[in-house]
Rosetta silent file (secondary structure, phi, psi, omega in degrees, C-alpha in Angstrom):
SEQUENCE: MDNWLVKIFAYTTALVFVFGTVILFCALVSLPFWLMWNWLIPTIFGLPEITWLQAFGLWTFLVLIRSSNFKYKDVFNIKKDTDGTEPSPFGDLSWNSWLDQIKKKYEA
SCORE:     score description
SCORE:     0.000 S_00000001
   1 L     0.000  -39.952 -178.986  -12.219    2.821  102.781 S_00000001
   2 H   -66.864  -36.007  179.117  -11.974   -0.012  100.272 S_00000001
   3 H   -63.093  -37.771  179.795  -11.135    2.399   97.448 S_00000001
   4 H   -66.073  -42.395  178.745   -8.198    3.736   99.458 S_00000001
   5 H   -66.845  -37.071  178.211   -6.797    0.225  100.037 S_00000001
   6 H   -64.205  -41.389  178.084   -7.148   -0.619   96.357 S_00000001
   7 H   -64.347  -44.014  179.139   -5.144    2.502   95.403 S_00000001
   8 H   -61.760  -43.920  179.016   -2.378    1.661   97.895 S_00000001
   9 H   -63.059  -41.891 -179.149   -2.244   -1.908   96.586 S_00000001
  10 H   -65.403  -44.597  179.370   -2.157   -0.708   92.973 S_00000001
  11 H   -66.955  -39.742  178.748    0.643    1.813   93.611 S_00000001
  12 H   -65.325  -42.405  178.006    2.649   -0.696   95.636 S_00000001
  13 H   -62.932  -43.152  178.661    2.268   -3.322   92.923 S_00000001
  14 H   -63.620  -41.555  179.765    3.328   -0.842   90.240 S_00000001
  15 H   -63.709  -45.265  178.500    6.348    0.238   92.314 S_00000001
  16 H   -63.430  -40.512  179.086    7.434   -3.357   92.889 S_00000001
  17 H   -63.000  -45.148 -178.989    6.965   -4.131   89.194 S_00000001
  18 H   -64.766  -49.919 -179.506    9.043   -1.124   88.083 S_00000001
  19 H   -65.466  -36.868  176.743   11.885   -1.763   90.525 S_00000001
  20 H   -63.428  -40.454  178.106   11.796   -5.483   89.768 S_00000001
  21 H   -64.711  -42.406  179.089   12.047   -4.768   86.055 S_00000001
  22 H   -63.835  -45.054 -179.746   15.003   -2.412   86.600 S_00000001
  23 H   -65.461  -40.434  177.313   16.821   -4.924   88.797 S_00000001
  24 H   -63.663  -41.984  177.438   16.160   -7.730   86.305 S_00000001
  25 H   -61.357  -46.356  179.842   17.452   -5.563   83.445 S_00000001
  26 H   -61.149  -40.974 -179.789   20.611   -4.696   85.404 S_00000001
  27 H   -66.059  -42.593 -178.286   21.176   -8.345   86.230 S_00000001
  28 H   -69.378  -33.926 -178.574   20.709   -9.462   82.645 S_00000001
  29 H   -76.254  -42.435 -174.298   22.951   -6.742   81.231 S_00000001
  30 H   -88.109  -13.904 -179.933   25.815   -7.067   83.685 S_00000001
  31 H   -61.584  -48.702  176.924   25.773  -10.856   84.033 S_00000001
  32 H   -62.366  -38.485  178.345   27.606  -11.554   80.728 S_00000001
  33 H   -62.198  -44.267 -179.745   30.092   -8.765   81.511 S_00000001
  34 H   -62.837  -46.508 -179.199   30.711  -10.244   84.965 S_00000001
  35 H   -65.662  -42.220  178.862   31.172  -13.774   83.663 S_00000001
  36 H   -65.265  -41.084  179.171   33.501  -12.687   80.845 S_00000001
  37 H   -60.413  -52.352 -175.707   35.583  -10.548   83.220 S_00000001
  38 H   -69.123  -18.992  177.532   36.014  -13.344   85.770 S_00000001
  39 H   -84.895  -41.764 -171.948   36.811  -15.829   83.022 S_00000001
  40 H  -100.663  -50.092 -167.999   39.355  -13.778   81.034 S_00000001
  41 H   -63.836  -46.525  178.775   40.814  -10.824   82.920 S_00000001
  42 H   -61.387  -35.387 -179.170   42.296  -12.576   86.009 S_00000001
  43 H   -72.271  -44.056 -174.756   43.969  -15.173   83.783 S_00000001
  44 H   -78.901  -48.950 -172.454   45.320  -12.779   81.177 S_00000001
  45 H  -106.328   -7.499  179.255   46.182   -9.672   83.213 S_00000001
  46 L    75.619   17.758  177.650   46.357  -11.010   86.762 S_00000001
  47 L   -83.936  159.555 -176.888   43.650   -8.662   88.022 S_00000001
  48 L   -73.711  160.499  173.172   41.235   -9.809   90.738 S_00000001
  49 L   -71.009  155.504 -177.507   37.814  -11.264   90.109 S_00000001
  50 L  -119.191  161.596  177.386   34.913   -8.851   90.575 S_00000001
  51 L   -86.057  169.612  178.282   31.444   -9.124   92.077 S_00000001
  52 H   -61.438  -39.876 -179.358   28.227   -8.775   90.142 S_00000001
  53 H   -65.870  -39.471  175.698   27.684   -5.299   91.590 S_00000001
  54 H   -64.875  -37.822  177.451   31.173   -4.199   90.519 S_00000001
  55 H   -63.861  -41.231  177.724   30.478   -5.573   87.049 S_00000001
  56 H   -64.023  -40.660  177.500   27.281   -3.541   86.885 S_00000001
  57 H   -62.501  -43.998  177.675   29.205   -0.431   87.984 S_00000001
  58 H   -64.236  -42.147  178.688   31.864   -0.961   85.314 S_00000001
  59 H   -62.030  -43.978  177.792   29.215   -1.614   82.682 S_00000001
  60 H   -61.700  -42.878  178.790   27.381    1.580   83.661 S_00000001
  61 H   -60.446  -44.059  178.852   30.667    3.520   83.556 S_00000001
  62 H   -64.706  -39.683  178.455   31.425    2.225   80.057 S_00000001
  63 H   -64.211  -42.028  179.391   27.950    3.119   78.835 S_00000001
  64 H   -64.905  -40.143  179.396   28.294    6.640   80.216 S_00000001
  65 H   -66.616  -44.886 -177.425   31.689    7.127   78.594 S_00000001
  66 H   -68.803  -27.970 -177.229   30.566    5.813   75.214 S_00000001
  67 H   -94.267    0.497 -179.985   27.401    7.908   75.197 S_00000001
  68 L   -73.513  161.975 -179.260   29.060   11.180   76.213 S_00000001
  69 L   -95.783   19.721 -179.904   29.449   13.997   73.714 S_00000001
  70 L   -71.911  119.981 -178.142   33.169   14.366   74.365 S_00000001
  71 L   -95.384   80.109 -176.893   34.848   14.753   70.973 S_00000001
  72 H   -65.881  -23.867  179.103   38.257   13.295   71.765 S_00000001
  73 H   -67.214  -34.698  178.751   39.172   13.273   68.065 S_00000001
  74 H   -69.263  -29.650 -179.960   38.964   17.084   67.988 S_00000001
  75 H   -66.627  -40.710 -175.954   41.352   17.342   70.951 S_00000001
  76 H   -92.671   -2.012  179.367   44.083   15.420   69.158 S_00000001
  77 L   -86.760  106.435 -177.684   43.410   16.896   65.725 S_00000001
  78 L   -92.621  122.077  178.323   46.074   19.580   65.280 S_00000001
  79 L   -78.846  138.281  178.465   45.235   22.147   62.643 S_00000001
  80 L   -93.113  149.611  176.135   48.129   23.206   60.434 S_00000001
  81 L   -69.700  173.938 -177.658   48.874   26.797   59.544 S_00000001
  82 L   -64.565  -26.921  179.234   48.529   28.017   55.972 S_00000001
  83 L   -85.685    3.288  176.348   52.235   27.369   55.320 S_00000001
  84 L    91.949   -1.444  179.286   51.827   23.697   56.355 S_00000001
  85 L   -95.054  157.074  177.816   53.583   23.926   59.724 S_00000001
  86 L   -76.109  142.146 -179.112   52.005   23.129   63.056 S_00000001
  87 L   -70.441  150.518  178.788   51.075   26.204   65.100 S_00000001
  88 L   -77.051  138.162  176.933   53.134   27.082   68.134 S_00000001
  89 L   -69.876  -11.561 -178.212   51.382   26.575   71.482 S_00000001
  90 L   -97.772    5.785 -178.140   52.935   29.879   72.571 S_00000001
  91 L    79.247 -142.594 -178.121   51.350   31.984   69.844 S_00000001
  92 L   -89.324    5.247 -177.092   53.602   34.376   67.950 S_00000001
  93 L   -78.346  148.638  171.379   56.075   34.727   70.824 S_00000001
  94 L   -80.787  168.618 -177.874   59.619   33.503   70.639 S_00000001
  95 H   -59.817  -45.598 -177.554   60.848   31.134   73.317 S_00000001
  96 H   -66.464  -42.356  179.532   62.780   33.807   75.219 S_00000001
  97 H   -68.531  -31.486  177.014   59.965   36.366   75.207 S_00000001
  98 H   -67.151  -43.278  177.418   57.550   33.686   76.362 S_00000001
  99 H   -63.986  -39.221  177.766   59.863   32.769   79.264 S_00000001
 100 H   -61.308  -40.165  178.976   60.247   36.451   80.166 S_00000001
 101 H   -65.426  -37.946  179.413   56.474   36.839   80.375 S_00000001
 102 H   -68.177  -41.540  178.931   56.203   33.832   82.665 S_00000001
 103 H   -61.232  -40.548  179.454   58.977   35.132   84.912 S_00000001
 104 H   -64.641  -39.707 -178.458   57.234   38.519   85.198 S_00000001
 105 H   -67.704  -36.061 -171.901   53.933   36.904   86.142 S_00000001
 106 L  -108.792   14.847  175.722   55.394   34.658   88.824 S_00000001
 107 L   -72.599  144.740  179.559   58.075   36.881   90.348 S_00000001
 108 L   -82.068    0.000    0.000   57.731   37.382   94.062 S_00000001
């Protein structure tokens, strides 16, 4: 019976330690962000002050965006054709033939 109580105490202590560490980390990371936001942003841009939890959410959002593998530079990098001109988004079609194809697709 005593061994069972010791295991429960050990697991509970470990759980409290882990969650306490996570909460402390979140508080320490988002606290400077929260203080800087409430000091600068309402004065400069007229936006409202935020709570600590909102600051943590914004900080998490920024971390997720910065760590994503989205290559936004490739989206805006337009490759030029061999003759130095930018490629047409419509392929090799002329404007009129492209419009005719759209009309055919969406005619009732």
